[in-house]
C-alpha positions as CSV (number, residue, x, y, z in Angstrom):
1,M,-2.2,2.1,31.0
2,P,-1.8,2.2,27.2
3,P,-3.8,-0.2,25.1
4,R,-1.9,-3.3,23.9
5,A,-0.8,-3.3,20.3
6,M,-2.8,-5.6,18.1
7,R,-1.3,-7.7,15.3
8,F,-3.2,-8.0,12.1
9,P,-1.9,-10.6,9.6
10,G,-0.4,-8.8,6.6
11,A,-0.1,-10.0,3.0
12,N,3.6,-10.4,3.3
13,E,3.7,-12.3,6.5
14,P,4.4,-16.0,6.2
15,D,1.5,-18.4,7.0
16,P,2.4,-19.8,10.5
17,Q,1.2,-23.2,9.2
18,S,3.7,-23.2,6.3
19,D,7.5,-23.3,6.2
20,A,7.5,-21.7,2.7
21,E,8.8,-18.2,2.4
22,P,6.4,-15.7,1.0
23,A,7.1,-14.3,-2.5
24,P,8.6,-10.8,-2.3
25,A,6.0,-8.1,-3.1
26,T,6.3,-6.0,-6.1
27,W,5.6,-2.3,-5.4
28,R,4.4,0.5,-7.6
29,R,5.5,4.1,-6.9
30,L,3.0,6.8,-8.0
31,A,4.2,10.4,-8.1
32,I,1.8,12.9,-6.6
33,S,3.9,16.0,-6.5
34,P,7.6,16.8,-6.2
35,E,7.3,16.3,-2.5
36,A,4.9,13.4,-2.3
37,E,4.4,9.9,-3.7
38,L,2.3,6.9,-3.0
39,L,3.9,3.5,-2.6
40,I,1.5,0.6,-3.1
41,E,1.7,-3.1,-3.7
42,E,1.2,-3.9,-7.4
43,S,-1.5,-6.5,-6.6
44,T,-3.5,-3.9,-4.6
45,Y,-3.1,-1.4,-7.4
46,Q,-4.3,-3.9,-10.0
47,R,-7.4,-4.8,-7.9
48,R,-8.3,-1.2,-7.1
49,R,-6.8,0.7,-10.0
50,D,-9.8,3.1,-10.6
51,Q,-10.0,4.0,-6.9
52,I,-6.2,4.5,-6.5
53,D,-6.0,6.6,-9.7
54,A,-8.9,8.8,-8.3
55,L,-7.1,9.1,-5.0
56,V,-3.8,10.2,-6.7
57,A,-5.7,12.7,-8.8
58,W,-7.4,14.1,-5.7
59,A,-4.1,14.3,-3.8
60,Q,-2.5,16.1,-6.8
61,R,-5.2,18.7,-6.7
62,I,-4.9,19.2,-3.0
63,L,-1.1,19.5,-3.0
64,T,-0.7,21.7,-6.0
65,T,-3.2,24.5,-5.0
């Protein structure tokens, strides 16, 4: 029997205790190569900018060799 799917609350899911609609997320698209890109929430990019930039640089090296 397959394992049951687990739900993890996401940043864009409404709070079940609130009737307010969540604000729409702003996304940042980072080009990696002509065939690849990274789509990431702007708030996450701002929090982890150095790590994300390093990840993109690594992916560019891997995909262009």
